[in-house]
C-alpha positions as CSV (number, residue, x, y, z in Angstrom):
1,X,-16.9,1.1,-11.1
2,X,-16.8,4.7,-9.7
3,X,-15.8,6.0,-6.2
4,X,-17.4,8.8,-4.2
5,X,-14.7,10.8,-2.5
6,X,-15.1,11.6,1.2
7,X,-12.8,13.6,3.5
8,X,-9.1,13.5,2.6
9,X,-8.3,11.1,-0.3
10,X,-5.4,9.2,-2.0
11,X,-6.2,7.8,-5.4
12,X,-4.0,5.6,-7.6
13,X,-4.4,3.3,-10.5
14,X,-4.1,-0.3,-9.6
15,X,-2.2,-1.2,-12.7
16,X,0.5,1.3,-11.8
17,X,0.8,0.0,-8.3
18,X,1.0,-3.6,-9.6
19,X,3.6,-2.8,-12.1
20,X,5.9,-0.5,-10.0
21,X,5.4,-1.5,-6.3
22,X,7.9,-4.2,-5.3
23,X,5.8,-7.4,-5.0
24,X,3.0,-5.8,-6.9
25,X,-0.5,-5.1,-5.8
26,X,-0.7,-8.0,-3.4
27,X,2.4,-6.8,-1.4
28,X,1.0,-3.2,-1.4
29,X,-2.2,-4.5,0.2
30,X,-0.2,-6.4,2.9
31,X,2.1,-3.3,3.5
32,X,-0.5,-0.5,3.5
33,X,-4.0,-1.8,3.7
34,X,-4.4,-3.3,7.1
35,X,-7.5,-1.3,7.8
36,X,-9.6,-2.0,4.7
37,X,-12.5,0.1,5.9
38,X,-10.4,3.2,5.0
39,X,-9.7,1.8,1.5
40,X,-12.0,1.2,-1.4
41,X,-11.1,-0.4,-4.7
42,X,-12.8,-1.1,-8.0
43,X,-11.4,-2.9,-11.0
44,X,-9.1,0.0,-11.8
45,X,-8.5,2.3,-8.8
46,X,-7.4,2.2,-5.2
47,X,-8.7,5.0,-2.9
48,X,-8.0,5.8,0.7
49,X,-10.1,8.1,2.8
50,X,-9.4,9.6,6.2
51,X,-10.9,12.4,8.4
52,X,-7.3,13.1,9.4
53,X,-4.6,13.9,7.0
54,X,-3.5,11.6,4.1
55,X,-0.9,9.0,4.8
56,X,2.1,10.9,3.6
57,X,4.4,7.8,3.9
58,X,2.2,6.0,1.4
59,X,2.1,8.9,-1.0
60,X,5.9,9.5,-0.7
61,X,6.7,5.8,-1.3
62,X,4.4,5.5,-4.3
63,X,5.7,8.7,-5.9
64,X,9.3,7.6,-5.3
65,X,8.4,4.5,-7.4
66,X,7.0,6.7,-10.1
67,X,3.3,6.0,-9.4
68,X,1.0,9.0,-10.2
69,X,-0.8,9.7,-7.0
70,X,-3.8,12.0,-6.6
71,X,-4.1,13.6,-3.1
72,X,-7.3,15.5,-2.8
73,X,-10.3,16.2,-0.6
74,X,-14.1,16.0,-1.1
75,X,-14.1,19.8,-1.3
76,X,-12.0,20.0,-4.4
77,X,-14.1,20.4,-7.5
78,X,-14.2,17.3,-9.6
79,X,-13.0,19.2,-12.7
80,X,-9.9,20.2,-10.7
81,X,-9.2,16.5,-9.8
82,X,-9.5,15.6,-13.5
83,X,-7.2,18.4,-14.6
84,X,-4.6,17.2,-12.1
85,X,-5.1,13.6,-13.1
86,X,-6.3,13.2,-16.7
87,X,-6.7,9.5,-16.1
88,X,-9.9,10.2,-14.0
89,X,-13.4,11.0,-15.3
90,X,-16.4,12.1,-13.2
91,X,-20.1,12.9,-13.1
92,X,-22.8,13.8,-10.7
93,X,-24.3,10.6,-9.4
94,X,-26.7,12.0,-6.8
95,X,-28.3,15.3,-5.9
96,X,-29.2,15.6,-2.2
97,X,-32.0,18.0,-1.3
98,X,-32.0,19.6,2.2
99,X,-34.7,21.6,3.7
100,X,-33.1,24.5,5.8
101,X,-34.7,25.9,9.0
102,X,-35.9,29.0,7.1
103,X,-37.9,26.7,4.7
104,X,-35.7,27.1,1.7
105,X,-34.2,24.2,-0.1
106,X,-30.5,23.6,-0.6
107,X,-29.1,21.2,-3.2
108,X,-25.8,19.3,-2.9
109,X,-24.4,17.4,-5.8
110,X,-22.4,14.3,-5.1
111,X,-19.8,13.5,-7.6
112,X,-18.1,10.2,-8.4
113,X,-14.8,9.5,-10.1
114,X,-13.6,6.5,-12.2
115,X,-10.9,5.6,-14.6
116,X,-11.2,7.5,-17.9
117,X,-12.0,5.2,-20.8
118,X,-14.0,2.8,-18.7
119,X,-17.7,2.8,-17.6
120,X,-18.6,4.2,-14.1
121,X,-20.8,1.2,-13.3
122,X,-21.5,0.5,-9.7
123,X,-20.5,3.3,-7.2
124,X,-18.4,2.6,-4.2
125,X,-19.0,4.9,-1.3
126,X,-17.1,5.9,1.9
127,X,-20.2,7.4,3.4
128,X,-21.7,5.5,6.3
129,X,-24.3,3.0,5.0
130,X,-27.7,2.6,6.6
131,X,-28.2,-0.6,8.6
132,X,-30.6,-3.0,6.9
């Protein structure tokens, strides 16, 4: 699966957290994921999104354990995220067209990221979802 980044992000590989965090992934979830709406996870990645800053205590704890942590924002070009974390891959999953007041059209590409070497599959999104 792939994840669309929104606002300020923390991204880690689940396998690394499971192997290096005391008590593994289950304990990490108990310690750091009490507000699951701010977290998304697919089969391979955990991602945290916040309009405020990233949770530095989470980042510091994981890095102290030797976990490779990506801290980024939605404004960072995907190629830069992949350069910093070569275990990520990306593509453009959506192109949003907006009509501006002057009548011109503006396009916004929405990238998604996933674990390199796997298929992107379904896309998890932090953006608000329309009510059914």
